[in-house]
C-alpha positions as CSV (number, residue, x, y, z in Angstrom):
1,M,0.0,0.0,0.0
2,Q,2.9,2.3,0.9
3,K,4.7,1.5,-2.4
4,H,1.6,2.3,-4.4
5,T,1.3,5.8,-2.7
6,Q,4.9,6.5,-3.4
7,H,4.5,5.5,-7.0
8,D,1.5,7.9,-7.4
9,T,3.4,10.7,-5.7
10,G,6.4,10.2,-8.0
11,N,4.2,10.6,-11.1
12,Q,2.6,13.9,-10.0
13,P,5.4,16.2,-11.3
14,S,5.3,14.6,-14.8
15,E,1.5,15.0,-14.9
16,R,1.8,18.6,-14.0
17,Q,4.5,19.3,-16.5
18,P,2.1,19.9,-19.5
19,E,0.1,22.4,-17.3
20,S,3.3,24.2,-16.4
21,S,4.3,24.4,-20.1
22,M,1.0,25.8,-21.1
23,R,1.2,28.5,-18.4
24,N,4.6,29.4,-19.6
25,L,3.5,29.6,-23.2
26,R,0.5,31.8,-22.3
27,S,2.8,34.1,-20.3
28,M,5.2,34.4,-23.3
29,L,2.3,35.1,-25.8
30,R,0.9,37.9,-23.8
31,Y,3.9,40.0,-24.8
32,V,2.7,40.1,-28.4
33,L,-1.0,40.7,-27.6
34,L,-2.0,44.2,-28.6
35,P,-4.3,44.9,-25.6
36,W,-1.4,44.1,-23.3
37,L,1.1,46.2,-25.3
38,M,-1.3,49.2,-25.3
39,Q,-1.5,49.0,-21.5
40,Q,2.2,49.0,-21.1
41,Y,3.2,51.6,-23.7
42,P,1.6,54.7,-25.3
43,R,-1.6,53.4,-27.0
44,I,-1.6,55.5,-30.2
45,P,2.0,54.7,-31.3
46,V,1.5,51.0,-30.5
47,F,-1.7,50.9,-32.5
48,A,-0.2,52.9,-35.3
49,L,2.7,50.4,-35.5
50,Y,0.3,47.5,-35.5
51,N,-1.7,49.1,-38.4
52,F,1.5,49.7,-40.4
53,L,2.7,46.1,-40.0
54,S,-0.6,44.4,-40.6
55,G,-1.4,46.6,-43.6
56,F,2.0,46.1,-45.0
57,L,1.8,42.3,-44.6
58,S,-1.8,41.8,-45.8
59,I,-1.7,44.0,-48.9
60,G,1.9,43.0,-49.6
61,L,0.8,39.3,-49.7
62,M,-2.1,40.1,-52.0
63,A,0.1,42.1,-54.3
64,A,2.7,39.3,-54.4
65,F,-0.1,36.8,-55.2
66,A,-1.3,39.0,-58.0
67,V,2.3,39.0,-59.5
68,I,2.6,35.2,-59.2
69,V,-0.8,34.3,-60.8
70,H,-1.0,37.3,-63.1
71,S,-4.5,38.2,-61.9
72,P,-6.0,41.3,-60.3
73,F,-5.8,40.2,-56.7
74,I,-5.0,43.8,-55.8
75,F,-7.2,46.8,-56.5
76,P,-7.7,50.2,-54.9
77,S,-10.8,49.4,-52.7
78,L,-8.9,46.5,-51.0
79,G,-6.8,49.1,-49.2
80,P,-9.7,50.8,-47.2
81,T,-11.1,47.4,-46.4
82,A,-7.8,46.4,-44.9
83,F,-7.8,49.7,-42.9
84,H,-11.3,48.8,-41.6
85,Y,-10.2,45.4,-40.6
86,F,-7.1,46.5,-38.7
87,S,-8.2,49.8,-37.1
88,R,-11.9,49.5,-36.5
89,Q,-12.2,45.8,-35.5
90,T,-15.5,46.1,-33.5
91,A,-17.3,48.5,-35.9
92,P,-20.2,46.9,-37.8
93,S,-18.8,48.1,-41.1
94,A,-15.5,46.2,-40.4
95,S,-17.2,42.8,-39.9
96,P,-16.4,40.1,-42.5
97,R,-20.1,39.9,-43.2
98,N,-20.4,43.6,-44.1
99,A,-17.2,43.6,-46.1
100,I,-17.9,40.5,-48.2
101,I,-21.6,41.3,-48.8
102,G,-20.8,45.0,-49.4
103,H,-18.2,44.2,-52.1
104,L,-20.5,41.6,-53.6
105,I,-23.2,44.2,-53.9
106,G,-20.8,46.7,-55.4
107,T,-19.6,44.1,-57.9
108,I,-23.0,43.1,-59.1
109,A,-24.2,46.8,-59.2
110,G,-21.2,47.8,-61.2
111,Y,-21.5,45.1,-63.8
112,F,-25.3,45.7,-64.0
113,S,-24.7,49.4,-64.8
114,L,-22.3,48.4,-67.6
115,A,-24.8,46.1,-69.1
116,V,-27.6,48.6,-68.9
117,T,-25.5,51.3,-70.6
118,G,-23.9,49.0,-73.2
119,L,-20.4,49.5,-71.8
120,T,-19.4,45.9,-71.0
121,T,-16.9,45.8,-73.9
122,A,-15.9,49.5,-73.8
123,G,-12.4,50.4,-72.6
124,P,-11.7,52.2,-69.3
125,A,-12.9,55.8,-68.9
126,I,-9.4,56.9,-67.9
127,A,-8.2,56.0,-71.5
128,N,-11.3,56.8,-73.5
129,G,-12.7,59.7,-71.6
130,V,-16.0,60.1,-69.8
131,T,-19.0,59.8,-72.0
132,W,-22.7,60.3,-71.1
133,P,-23.3,56.5,-70.9
134,R,-20.4,56.4,-68.5
135,V,-21.9,59.1,-66.4
136,I,-25.1,57.1,-66.1
137,A,-23.2,53.9,-65.4
138,A,-21.1,55.5,-62.6
139,A,-24.1,57.2,-61.0
140,L,-26.3,54.1,-61.2
141,S,-23.7,51.8,-59.8
142,L,-23.0,53.9,-56.8
143,G,-26.7,54.6,-56.1
144,L,-27.5,50.9,-56.3
145,T,-24.6,50.0,-54.1
146,A,-25.5,52.5,-51.4
147,G,-29.2,51.6,-51.4
148,L,-28.7,47.9,-51.4
149,M,-26.1,48.0,-48.7
150,I,-28.5,49.9,-46.5
151,L,-31.4,47.5,-47.5
152,F,-29.3,44.4,-46.6
153,R,-27.7,46.1,-43.5
154,A,-24.3,45.5,-44.9
155,S,-22.7,49.0,-44.9
156,H,-19.1,48.9,-46.0
157,A,-17.8,52.2,-47.5
158,P,-15.0,50.7,-49.6
159,A,-17.6,48.8,-51.6
160,G,-18.5,52.2,-53.1
161,A,-15.0,52.3,-54.6
162,T,-15.4,48.7,-55.9
163,T,-18.5,49.5,-57.9
164,L,-16.9,52.6,-59.5
165,I,-13.8,50.5,-60.4
166,I,-16.2,48.3,-62.4
167,S,-18.6,51.0,-63.8
168,L,-15.6,53.1,-64.9
169,G,-14.3,50.2,-66.9
170,I,-11.1,49.3,-65.0
171,L,-12.2,45.8,-64.2
172,T,-15.1,44.5,-66.5
173,Q,-14.5,40.9,-67.4
174,P,-16.6,38.4,-65.5
175,W,-13.4,36.4,-64.6
176,Q,-11.9,39.5,-63.2
177,L,-14.9,40.1,-61.0
178,V,-14.7,36.6,-59.6
179,V,-11.0,37.2,-58.8
180,L,-12.0,40.5,-57.1
181,M,-14.3,38.7,-54.8
182,V,-11.8,35.9,-54.1
183,A,-9.3,38.6,-53.2
184,V,-11.8,40.1,-50.7
185,V,-12.3,36.7,-49.1
186,L,-8.6,36.1,-48.9
187,L,-8.0,39.5,-47.3
188,T,-10.7,38.7,-44.8
189,L,-9.1,35.4,-43.8
190,Q,-5.8,37.2,-43.4
191,A,-7.4,39.8,-41.2
192,I,-9.1,37.3,-39.0
193,A,-5.9,35.4,-38.5
194,I,-3.7,38.4,-37.8
195,N,-6.2,40.1,-35.5
196,R,-6.8,36.9,-33.5
197,L,-3.1,36.2,-33.3
198,F,-2.5,39.6,-31.7
199,G,-5.6,39.5,-29.4
200,M,-7.8,41.9,-31.3
201,P,-11.6,41.2,-31.4
202,L,-12.4,41.0,-35.1
203,P,-15.6,38.9,-35.4
204,L,-15.6,35.7,-37.6
205,W,-18.7,36.9,-39.5
206,G,-21.4,39.3,-38.2
207,P,-20.9,42.5,-36.2
208,L,-20.3,42.3,-32.5
209,A,-23.4,42.8,-30.4
210,A,-22.5,46.2,-28.9
211,P,-20.4,49.1,-30.2
212,S,-17.1,49.8,-28.4
213,K,-14.7,52.7,-28.4
214,S,-11.7,53.0,-30.7
215,V,-8.2,53.4,-29.5
216,D,-8.4,57.2,-29.5
217,G,-11.6,57.1,-27.5
218,D,-14.2,57.8,-30.2
219,E,-17.2,55.5,-30.3
220,K,-17.2,53.2,-33.2
221,E,-20.2,52.8,-35.6
């Protein structure tokens, strides 16, 4: 009976070793968590550095991917979406749901405006100049995008730029529009991974239940 007790006691350190290792790992990881860093150091400079690094990494990866596959995986409205993801994590407009649905609405509205005005095969306005059909296409695309985003409760301001990219003839081919949406999804997955890694509360899909305050103290949307 005594030997059995000694044997159990001798095993206790080895059983506790995984728990100790996990505690040590958590203790080490807290030094890269943004909320902890912003408590230890000036908040604005820390958050600014985080936005620089996350923006550089996420858009840099998308641009590199575009070079490798020779497809438009980088376009202007992806930049403000990245800014939303990394600086306004708890705002409804920065939720993956709003970003993906918003860009999808902008894409559909942009191509619909080209079809209505007969500009699906026309060159970009920046090369051919702005014509009256182009004026109608641009106005219609943005109006539809704004109205439908409100209707579907999926406000995401960068989608307004996406629809103009299409209605102004910069990206018009159906395969390009598919790539555009794939790029939005890829950026979203990057943003979720980066924010979660550094302890920032970007939701996985829909907006968080209650608005919070930004780093500089202003209430988010």
